[in-house]
N, C-alpha and C positions, 0 to 999 in steps of 0.2 A: 767574472769581469763585468764591471758596470758600463753603462752606455757612455759615460764621460771618458772612460779609459780606452774605449774602442774608437772614439772619434779623434781625428787629427787635431793637434793643438792649434788654436787660432793665434796668429801673430799679427802685430801691428806693422804696417809698412811705413817707411820713412815718408813724410809728407811730400817731399820732392819726387820720390819714386812713384808714389800714388798719383801725383799730378802728371808725371810723364806718361804713365800708363793710361790715364784718362784723356790727355790732350795729344799724345803722340799720333794716334790714328787720324785725328782731325788735321794735324799739321801735315802728315803724309798725304792726305786727301787734297789739301790746298796745293802742295808742291806738285803732286802728280797731275792735277788738273791743269796747272799752268804749263806744264811740260808736255803732257801727253793727251790731254782732253778728259772729258767727264767720264767716259766709259772705262778707260784704264784707271782713272782715279778712283772710280767706284769699286773696281776689283781690288785695288791696293787697299782701300779703306776697309773692305770686308776682311781681307787677310789680316790687316793690322788689328782690327777689332778682335778677331779670334785669338791672335797672339797675345794681345793685352789681357784678355780674359783668362787665357791659360797661364800667363805669367802671374797674374793676380792670384789665381788659385794655388799655383805652386809655391808662391812666396808667402801668402797670408792664410792659406788653407780655408778660404771662404770667398764668396762672390757677393758683392753688394747688389741689392735689388735693382736700383736704377741703371747701373751699367749693364747688368744682365738683360733687362728688358730692352734697353736701348740697343744692345748688341743683337738681340734676336730680331728687332725691327730692321736694323741695318742689313742683316743677312737676307731677310725676306724681300725688302724693297730694293736692295742692291742686286739681288738675283733677278728680280723682275726688270730692273733697269738694263742689266747686261744682256739677258736673254731676249728681251723684246726690243733692245736698242732704242729705248725711250727714256730720256732723262727726267721725265715728269715724276717717275716713281721715287727716285732718290731725292728729288726736290720736295715732295710732299711728306717724306719721312719725318723731318723735324715738326711739321704741323701735327702729324698723327701722334708722335711721342709726347709733344707738349700738351695736346688736348687730353691724351690718355692720362698723363701724370696729374694734370689739373683736375680731371674728373674723378680719378681715384682718390686724391686728397680730399675733395669735397664730399665724395661718397663715404669715405671713412669718417669724416666729421658727422655726417648725417646718421651714422650708426654708432656715434659716440666713441669712435676710435681715431685719435689724432695720429694717422699713419706716418706723419713727418717724424715723429719720435723714433720710429724704426729706422728711418733713413739716417738720422743723426747717430744712431747706434750707441747711445750712452755717452757720447762726447759732450753733450749739453743736457743739463737737467733743468726743466722749466716747470712752472705751475701748470695746472690744466688750462687755465685761462690763457697763459702764454703760448702753450702748444696750439690752442684753437686759433688765436690771432695770427700766429706765425704760419699756420697751415693755410688759413684763408689768404694771407698775403702771397704765399708761394703759389697757391692754386691760381689766383688771379694773374700773377706774373707769368705762369706757364701759358695761360690763355692769351695774354698780350704777345708773348713770343710766337705763338701759333699764328696770330693775325699778322704780325710783322713778317713772318716767313712767307705767308701767302701773298702779301702785298709785294714783297721783293721778288720772289721767283716769277710772279705773273707779270711784273712790269719791267724787269731788268734782264740783262744778259746772264747767261750761265756763269761766266767768269765773275761778274759782279756779285751774283748770289753766293758763289763759293767764298769770295772775299768777305761778304757780309756774315756768313756763318762763322768765319774765323775771327774777323776783326770788328764785328758788330755785336753778335750774340754773346760772345765770350766776355768782352768788357761790360756789356749791359748786365750780365749775370753777376760779375764780380762787384759792380757798383751796387746792384740790388742787394746782394748778400751783405755788403758792408753797411748798407742803410738799415739792416735788420738788427744790428748790434744793440742800439738803445732799447729796443723792445725786449731783446733777449736778456739784457742786463736788468731791466725792470722786473722781469718775471723769473729770474734765475732762482733756483731753490737754494743753492749754496752761495749766496752773495758774499763777495769779499768784504771784510770789515775795514 
């Protein structure tokens, strides 16, 4: 039996299901914070992240790198938040994740490996120059998000920070993603005719 035969088949998730698995825990965090406070919300967030990762594995037979790393950081910093009863840990989690992603992307480029290509997992095919430019843009965007998170959690209330995570970061990320479309089209390998 070959290795390919022993590994479970990889399946593609419906885009709406994938979105629900990625955003569901964040929505629950927002709801629970408004209703029960940051510490209960953090616990709910941690449980929801584990459930989302497990569901992703069961349905697709694989886990993407970014949600897996993000989930691990949620569990570590969420646990610190709950055990130490200090919300600073959950508030710095986005800063740490964004700095980590930005640094890893730039580090990959420094070693000649555009790691963003792995994140896109074959959905997009770009020239080497396209991957480099897109990687730099995303790395810089992650650093901007880290700075924004630091400014907001240090100057605003916890409720405002939670709202900013849901209604600020998410729309900014969607707009940034959409703005990358022209670059991706310019550097696409299989351009439509």
